[in-house]
C-alpha positions in Angstrom: 183.7 216.8 53.4 186.8 214.6 53.9 188.9 217.6 54.9 186.2 218.9 57.3 186.0 215.4 58.9 189.8 215.4 59.4 189.7 218.8 61.0 186.9 217.8 63.3 188.8 214.7 64.3 192.0 216.7 65.0 190.0 219.2 67.1 188.5 216.3 69.1 191.9 214.7 69.6 193.4 218.0 70.8 190.6 218.7 73.2 191.0 215.1 74.5 194.7 215.8 74.9 194.0 219.0 76.8 191.6 217.3 79.2 194.0 214.4 79.9 196.8 216.9 80.4 194.7 218.9 82.8 193.7 215.8 84.8 197.3 214.6 85.0 198.4 218.1 86.1 195.9 218.2 89.0 196.7 214.7 90.0 200.4 215.6 90.1 199.7 218.9 92.0 198.0 217.0 94.8 200.1 213.8 94.5 202.1 214.7 97.5 199.0 214.6 99.7 199.0 210.8 99.9 201.7 208.4 101.0 203.7 206.7 98.2 203.0 203.4 99.8 200.3 202.0 97.6 200.2 205.1 95.5 203.6 205.1 93.8 202.3 206.1 90.4 200.6 209.1 91.8 203.6 210.0 93.9 205.9 209.7 90.8 203.7 212.0 88.8 204.8 214.9 91.1 208.2 214.7 89.6 206.7 215.4 86.1 204.8 218.5 87.3 207.3 221.0 85.7 206.9 219.3 82.3 203.1 219.2 82.7 203.0 222.9 83.4 205.2 223.6 80.3 202.9 221.5 78.2 199.9 223.5 79.5 201.6 226.7 78.5 202.2 225.3 75.0 198.5 224.5 74.8 197.6 228.1 75.9 199.7 229.4 73.0 198.1 226.9 70.6 194.5 227.8 71.6 195.2 231.5 71.4 196.8 231.2 68.0 193.6 229.3 66.9 191.5 231.9 68.6 189.7 229.3 70.7 189.2 231.5 73.7 187.1 229.0 75.7 189.6 226.2 75.1 192.5 228.4 76.1 190.7 229.0 79.4 191.2 225.4 80.5 195.0 225.5 80.5 195.0 229.1 81.8 193.0 228.0 84.9 195.3 224.9 85.3 198.5 226.9 85.2 196.9 229.5 87.6 196.3 226.7 90.1 200.0 225.7 89.8 201.2 229.2 90.8 201.9 228.3 94.5 204.0 225.3 93.2 205.9 227.5 90.7 206.8 229.7 93.7 208.7 226.8 95.2 210.9 226.7 92.1 211.3 230.4 91.2 210.9 233.7 93.0 210.9 237.0 91.0 211.8 239.2 94.0 215.3 240.6 94.5 217.4 239.5 97.4 217.6 241.8 100.4 221.2 242.8 100.5 220.8 244.5 103.9 219.5 241.4 105.6 222.8 240.5 107.2 223.0 244.0 108.9 219.8 243.2 110.8 219.8 241.3 114.1 219.0 237.6 113.8 220.3 234.1 113.3 222.1 233.0 110.1 221.5 229.3 109.2 223.3 227.3 106.5 222.8 223.7 105.3 225.3 221.9 103.1 225.7 218.4 101.9 229.5 218.5 101.6 229.9 215.1 99.9 232.6 214.0 102.4 234.6 217.0 101.2 235.2 214.9 98.1 237.4 212.7 100.3 240.1 215.2 99.7 243.1 214.5 102.1 244.9 217.8 102.4 242.0 219.5 104.2 241.8 222.4 101.6 238.1 221.8 100.8 237.0 221.7 104.4 239.0 224.9 105.1 237.5 226.7 102.1 234.0 225.7 103.2 234.8 227.1 106.6 236.1 230.3 105.0 232.8 230.6 103.0 230.8 230.3 106.2 232.9 233.1 107.7 232.2 235.3 104.6 228.5 234.6 104.9 228.5 235.3 108.6 226.9 232.0 109.4 225.8 231.3 113.0 224.6 227.7 112.7 225.9 225.3 110.1 224.2 221.9 109.4 226.3 219.5 107.3 225.3 216.2 105.8 227.8 213.6 104.4 230.3 215.2 106.7 233.8 213.8 107.1 235.6 214.6 110.4 239.1 213.6 109.2 240.9 215.2 106.3 244.3 213.4 106.0 245.7 213.4 109.5 243.6 216.5 110.6 240.3 216.7 112.5 238.1 219.3 110.8 236.4 220.1 114.1 239.8 221.3 115.5 240.0 224.1 112.9 236.2 224.8 112.9 236.0 225.4 116.6 237.7 228.7 116.4 234.8 230.1 114.5 232.1 227.6 115.7 233.0 226.9 119.4 230.0 224.5 119.8 229.3 221.3 118.0 226.7 218.5 118.0 227.4 215.2 116.3 224.8 212.8 114.9 225.3 209.5 113.2 228.8 209.5 111.6 228.3 211.9 108.8 225.9 214.4 110.5 227.0 217.5 112.4 225.7 220.8 113.6 228.2 223.6 114.2 227.1 226.7 116.2 228.5 230.0 117.4 225.9 229.9 120.2 225.7 227.5 123.1 224.2 224.1 122.4 222.1 223.1 125.4 220.8 219.7 124.3 221.0 217.3 121.3 219.4 214.1 120.0 220.0 211.7 117.2 217.1 210.4 115.1 218.1 207.1 113.6 216.4 205.4 110.6 216.0 201.7 110.2 217.9 199.7 107.5 219.9 202.7 106.2 222.9 204.9 107.0 220.8 208.0 106.6 219.6 209.8 109.7 218.6 213.1 111.3 219.4 215.0 114.5 218.5 218.1 116.4 220.2 220.6 118.7 218.7 223.1 121.1 220.6 226.3 120.7 220.5 229.3 123.1 220.6 232.5 121.0 221.0 235.3 123.5 218.3 234.0 125.7 216.0 232.7 122.9 216.0 228.9 122.5 215.6 227.4 119.1 215.7 223.7 118.1 217.6 223.2 114.8 217.0 219.9 112.9 219.6 218.6 110.5 218.1 216.0 108.1 219.5 213.6 105.5 216.8 211.4 104.0 217.2 208.3 101.8 218.8 208.9 98.4 217.1 208.1 95.1 219.4 205.3 94.2 219.8 206.5 90.6 223.5 207.4 90.9 224.4 204.0 92.4 222.4 202.1 89.7 224.1 204.1 86.9 227.5 203.5 88.6 226.8 199.7 88.8 225.7 199.6 85.1 228.8 201.5 84.1 231.0 199.0 86.0 229.3 196.1 84.3 229.7 197.6 80.9 233.4 198.3 81.7 233.8 194.6 82.3 232.3 193.7 78.9 228.8 192.8 80.1 225.9 194.0 78.0 223.3 196.1 80.0 219.8 195.8 78.5 218.0 199.1 78.3 214.7 197.7 79.7 216.5 196.1 82.7 218.4 199.3 83.4 215.2 201.4 83.4 213.4 198.8 85.6 216.3 199.0 88.1 216.2 202.8 88.2 212.4 202.9 88.6 212.6 200.2 91.3 215.2 202.0 93.3 213.4 205.3 92.9 210.2 203.8 94.2 212.0 202.1 97.1 213.6 205.5 97.9 210.1 207.1 97.9 209.0 204.5 100.4 212.0 204.9 102.7 211.8 208.7 102.6 208.1 208.8 103.4 208.6 206.8 106.6 211.6 208.8 107.6 209.8 212.1 107.0 206.9 211.0 109.2 209.4 210.2 112.0 211.1 213.6 111.7 207.7 215.4 111.5 206.6 213.8 114.8 209.8 215.0 116.4 209.2 218.5 115.1 205.7 218.5 116.5 206.9 217.4 119.9 209.4 220.3 120.2 208.7 222.8 123.0 210.9 225.4 121.2 210.6 227.2 117.8 212.0 224.9 115.1 214.3 225.4 112.2 214.3 222.3 109.9 217.0 222.0 107.3 219.0 219.5 105.3 219.1 217.3 102.3 215.6 215.8 101.8 216.4 214.1 98.5 213.0 215.0 97.3 211.2 217.7 95.3 208.7 220.4 96.3 205.1 219.3 96.7 206.1 215.7 97.2 204.8 213.7 100.2 208.1 214.2 101.9 208.1 218.0 101.3 204.5 218.3 102.5 205.0 216.1 105.6 208.1 217.9 106.8 206.7 221.4 106.0 203.5 220.8 107.9 202.5 224.2 109.4 206.0 225.7 109.0 207.3 228.2 106.5 209.3 227.4 103.4 212.2 229.9 103.6 212.6 230.1 99.8 209.0 230.9 99.2 209.1 233.5 101.9 212.2 235.5 101.0 214.2 233.6 98.3 215.1 234.9 94.9 215.6 233.4 91.4 215.9 229.8 90.6 215.8 227.4 93.5 217.8 224.3 92.3 220.3 223.1 94.9 221.5 219.9 93.3 224.4 220.4 90.8 224.0 217.2 88.9 222.4 216.6 85.5 218.9 216.4 87.2 219.1 219.9 88.6 216.4 220.1 91.3 215.6 221.6 94.6 216.2 218.9 97.2 217.9 221.0 100.0 215.7 223.1 102.2 215.4 225.4 105.2 211.9 225.5 106.9 211.1 227.5 110.0 208.5 227.9 112.7 205.8 230.6 112.1 207.0 232.4 115.2 210.3 233.3 113.4 210.6 235.7 110.4 212.7 235.1 107.3 214.9 238.0 106.1 216.9 236.4 103.3 217.3 233.0 101.6 219.9 232.1 99.0 222.5 229.7 97.8 226.2 230.1 96.7 227.7 228.2 93.9 230.5 226.3 95.6 231.6 223.4 93.4 233.1 221.1 96.0 230.0 218.9 96.3 227.1 217.8 94.1 225.0 220.1 96.2 225.0 223.9 96.7 225.0 225.3 100.2 221.8 227.1 101.2 221.7 230.1 103.6 218.9 231.8 105.5 218.8 234.8 107.9 216.1 234.5 110.5 214.7 237.1 113.0 213.2 236.3 116.4 210.0 238.1 117.4 212.0 239.5 120.3 214.2 241.3 117.8 217.4 239.3 118.6 
């Protein structure tokens, strides 16, 4: 009787765990539908969604081993509802190697990390060489540095990209097609910003947005803690975690407001839009949903493999290319350049006119 009671207790606990896990998964799945302002816990849960999905898969295996078919149905349905989200992280299709041979516009976005502040100009030139190899028509760069040593990077870039639009200090759009108009989008109380440029592609006008939203603040917090430890100060673990969480929440607040500002600019455009850049946020977050709106996520449309664009320890997808529904994606991929903490992302787009 004692053993039977223990088994019943364990079964009840596992069922409770499954129900709690399912609830948390659905809350995380729809956590990006509400602003982080006043809902920070729900917004933060979005970042745990991959772990929650893995936990549900583990529960599926457990219930199947125990031959609890009805119980297994709960995590199966939960994971099935997460399939669209999984598609923002991984695509099983193969990359279309013939996409570049088709007519269209090749877009690239790259947070170049100030070219690592390298002074000889080698990194900036190698990035340019990569853009040539990939046949890029429009290049959006964040954390751009115009000067490498005594050289201006724009002087060497203009041979391949004759047109250039400059945003706030570290934002630039290079183009092989004429830029007809441009605008800066400045954010309050931060150095981050956005911009757009109207580009005439053989008679078709497209508005390209280059966006760099507020950083998470984790790297700066860790750097400050390391400096304090180097000076002999003791950094308490609880204080450190509180600082990271606080900075992360503040970053969420900043990015949410910035994303709304950019989304309003996108909606006001009279031309088809391509929106790209470093969003510093993950898929299905409030920022992702707000900026995506009615546009198409290029990776989900024609990407392949694993989507992570950040090279750091917290490998995540934070760099994106979205486009208007009137355009068609042909290919979407990244290359593993190691000059920055980000990978460059590339996309080939086709106009309805066939250009």
